[in-house]
C-alpha positions in Angstrom: -17.7 46.2 92.8 -18.7 44.4 89.7 -19.6 46.1 86.3 -20.1 45.3 82.7 -18.0 47.6 80.6 -19.4 46.5 77.2 -22.9 45.2 76.2 -23.8 46.1 72.7 -25.4 45.0 69.4 -24.2 45.5 65.8 -26.4 45.0 62.7 -24.8 44.8 59.3 -26.6 45.9 56.2 -24.9 44.6 53.0 -24.5 46.8 50.0 -22.0 44.9 47.9 -20.4 42.1 49.9 -18.0 41.1 47.1 -16.4 44.5 47.3 -16.7 44.6 51.1 -19.2 47.5 51.1 -21.8 47.6 53.9 -23.4 49.8 56.6 -22.9 48.9 60.3 -25.3 50.2 62.9 -24.3 49.7 66.6 -25.9 50.6 69.9 -25.4 49.8 73.6 -22.8 50.1 76.2 -19.2 50.5 75.0 -15.7 50.7 76.5 -14.3 53.1 73.9 -10.7 52.1 74.4 -11.6 48.6 73.2 -12.8 50.1 69.9 -9.4 51.5 69.0 -8.2 49.1 66.3 -4.8 50.3 65.4 -2.2 47.6 64.6 0.8 49.9 64.9 0.1 51.4 68.3 -3.2 50.6 70.0 -3.9 46.9 69.9 -7.4 47.6 71.0 -5.9 49.7 73.8 -4.9 46.7 76.0 -2.2 44.8 74.2 0.7 47.1 73.3 1.7 50.5 74.7 1.0 50.9 78.4 0.6 54.7 78.5 -2.8 55.9 77.1 -0.9 58.8 75.5 0.2 56.4 72.7 -3.2 54.9 72.2 -5.4 57.8 71.2 -5.5 61.6 71.2 -5.8 62.9 74.8 -7.6 66.0 73.7 -10.9 64.0 73.5 -10.9 63.2 77.2 -13.2 66.2 78.0 -15.8 65.2 75.4 -15.6 61.4 75.2 -15.9 59.2 78.4 -14.2 55.9 78.9 -17.4 53.8 79.3 -20.7 55.1 78.1 -23.9 54.4 76.1 -23.9 55.3 72.5 -25.3 54.6 69.0 -23.2 54.7 65.9 -23.4 54.2 62.1 -20.5 53.5 59.8 -20.2 53.0 56.1 -17.7 50.3 55.4 -16.0 50.4 52.0 -13.6 47.8 50.8 -13.8 46.0 54.2 -12.7 49.0 56.2 -14.7 51.8 57.9 -14.8 54.9 55.6 -17.2 57.3 57.2 -18.5 56.9 60.8 -20.7 58.9 63.1 -21.4 58.3 66.8 -23.9 59.9 69.2 -23.0 59.2 72.9 -23.8 60.1 76.5 -21.0 62.5 77.6 -21.0 61.1 81.1 -18.8 58.2 82.2 -20.8 55.2 83.3 -18.0 52.8 84.3 -19.8 51.9 87.6 -23.5 52.2 86.6 -25.8 51.5 83.7 -26.4 55.1 82.8 -29.9 54.3 81.6 -31.8 56.2 84.3 -30.2 59.5 83.3 -29.4 58.9 79.7 -28.3 62.1 78.0 -29.3 64.1 81.1 -26.3 66.4 80.7 -26.3 66.7 77.0 -24.9 64.7 74.1 -21.5 64.2 72.3 -21.3 63.9 68.6 -18.2 62.1 67.1 -17.7 62.1 63.3 -14.8 60.5 61.5 -13.5 59.7 58.1 -10.7 57.5 56.8 -8.8 57.9 53.6 -6.8 54.9 52.5 -3.7 55.5 50.4 -0.5 53.9 49.1 3.0 55.5 49.2 6.2 53.7 48.0 4.0 50.7 47.2 3.0 50.3 50.9 -0.4 50.7 52.5 -1.1 54.0 54.3 -4.2 55.6 55.9 -5.3 59.1 56.9 -8.0 59.7 59.5 -9.7 62.9 60.4 -12.1 63.0 63.4 -13.5 65.1 66.1 -15.8 65.3 69.1 -18.3 68.0 70.0 -20.3 67.9 73.2 -23.3 70.0 74.5 -22.5 69.2 78.1 -21.9 72.3 80.3 -18.5 72.9 82.0 -17.3 75.7 84.2 -14.8 77.8 82.1 -11.2 77.8 83.4 -11.2 81.6 83.7 -13.7 81.1 86.6 -10.9 79.6 88.7 -9.5 83.1 89.3 -12.8 84.3 90.8 -12.9 81.3 93.1 -9.3 82.0 94.4 -9.5 85.8 94.9 -11.0 86.9 98.2 -14.5 88.4 98.3 -17.5 87.9 96.1 -17.0 87.0 92.4 -16.7 89.9 90.0 -19.3 88.2 87.7 -21.6 85.2 88.4 -19.9 82.0 87.6 -21.9 80.3 84.8 -21.2 76.9 83.3 -20.7 77.1 79.5 -22.3 74.6 77.2 -20.1 72.9 74.7 -16.5 71.7 74.2 -14.8 70.4 71.1 -11.7 68.6 69.8 -10.3 67.7 66.4 -7.7 65.1 65.5 -5.7 63.7 62.6 -3.9 60.3 62.5 -1.5 58.9 59.8 -0.1 55.4 59.4 2.3 54.1 56.8 3.7 50.6 56.5 7.5 50.3 56.2 7.5 46.5 56.1 4.2 45.0 54.8 3.9 41.2 54.5 0.1 41.0 54.6 -2.7 42.9 56.1 -2.4 43.6 59.0 1.0 41.8 59.2 4.0 44.1 59.4 5.2 47.3 61.0 5.4 51.0 60.2 5.3 54.7 61.1 2.4 56.5 62.8 1.7 60.0 64.0 -1.2 61.8 65.7 -2.0 65.5 66.0 -5.0 66.9 68.0 -6.3 70.2 69.3 -9.1 71.1 71.7 -11.1 74.0 73.2 -8.9 76.2 75.3 -11.7 77.4 77.6 -13.0 74.0 78.9 -10.6 71.2 77.8 -7.6 70.6 80.1 -5.5 69.1 77.3 -5.6 71.2 74.2 -2.5 70.3 72.2 -1.3 66.7 71.7 0.9 64.9 69.2 2.9 61.7 69.0 5.1 59.9 66.6 6.5 56.4 66.6 7.2 53.0 65.0 5.2 49.9 65.8 3.7 46.7 64.6 4.7 43.1 64.5 7.5 40.9 63.1 10.5 43.1 63.6 12.7 40.0 63.6 12.3 37.4 60.8 12.2 34.5 63.3 9.7 36.2 65.6 6.9 37.2 63.2 4.2 37.2 65.9 6.0 39.4 68.4 4.9 43.0 68.6 6.9 46.1 69.4 6.7 49.9 69.6 8.7 53.0 70.3 7.0 56.4 70.5 7.3 60.0 71.7 4.3 62.0 72.9 3.9 65.7 73.6 1.0 66.8 75.8 0.2 70.5 76.6 -2.5 71.9 78.8 -4.9 74.8 78.0 -3.2 78.2 78.2 -6.4 79.6 79.9 -6.1 76.9 82.6 -2.4 77.6 83.1 -2.9 81.3 83.3 -5.6 81.0 86.0 -3.7 78.3 88.0 -0.7 80.6 88.3 -2.4 82.1 91.4 -2.3 78.8 93.1 1.1 77.7 91.9 2.7 81.0 92.8 4.5 81.4 89.5 5.4 77.8 89.0 3.6 77.6 85.7 2.5 74.2 84.4 4.6 73.0 81.5 4.5 70.6 78.6 4.6 66.9 79.4 7.1 64.8 77.3 6.9 61.1 77.3 8.9 58.4 75.5 7.9 54.7 75.7 9.3 51.5 74.2 7.9 48.0 74.6 8.4 44.5 73.2 5.6 41.9 73.4 7.0 38.4 73.3 4.6 35.7 72.1 5.8 32.7 74.2 3.0 30.5 72.9 -0.2 31.3 70.9 -2.0 31.8 74.2 0.8 33.3 76.4 2.3 36.8 75.9 5.0 38.5 78.0 5.5 42.3 77.5 8.4 44.4 78.8 7.9 48.2 78.8 9.9 51.3 79.7 8.7 54.8 80.0 10.6 58.1 80.5 8.4 61.0 81.5 8.8 64.7 82.2 5.5 65.6 83.9 3.4 68.8 83.6 4.2 69.9 87.2 7.3 72.1 87.3 8.3 70.7 90.7 8.2 67.1 89.6 11.3 65.3 88.5 11.8 63.3 85.4 10.5 59.7 86.0 11.8 56.4 84.6 9.1 53.8 84.8 9.7 50.1 83.9 6.8 47.8 83.5 5.7 44.3 82.6 2.6 42.5 81.5 1.7 38.8 81.3 -1.4 38.1 79.1 -3.2 34.8 78.9 -5.5 34.3 75.9 -8.4 31.9 76.3 
């Protein structure tokens, strides 16, 4: 199978280019992981941490698909996005164009705002965002009606809408130049208990580049992530699990990305996970990645 994951167009409307102020309008097909520009932890979602839990708030997975069609507008102030707003198809279109049934199941709205700051003479940034969708989902409390024998007590009706909110903070500890250095980051997010599988998520960690003076280009990261499922989902799955209630997932990950040459990077990674399933044992997962830039 062959698919294009990103085909899009961006038009810039200058306001005051000397100050770095402009409006950016984009539309087309996007891989949303590629849009996560976070020097401490995301690396565009493909260059640093292996586990997606460290890349972005997992609570948005119900409202925001991986690959979809969207239109967005962003006000860029001082060379960085300040306020943004995206309107997207809530369905994933990784293997099709999505044009024939565009917005057939509703629409997702995703606003965001960034607040730059300085603490202890170092650059920091606060981000508040969210996602609201009109797509219909079957509420988790309908699971009980599907499990119990006999006809359902009430007709099962999909419910329109689901939401999530998130907050992200970054703070440089060592700042040589922008975006050269490393620092602390943290994310907190919450979502709709009735329709979102993941409703509570937070992570904290250190990341960036140049941990060692002689290896300024190398990137590194260490982080802990906490992922909890909807209480409504867990309550209604208890009938299937026979009292083995789903639990919080804990995950720790550490990686080091060695820049062997400007075009060749070798990454070593280690994850320790305690899964949501109560019968599953703790897992230790080593990993590696070789990246060729051309």
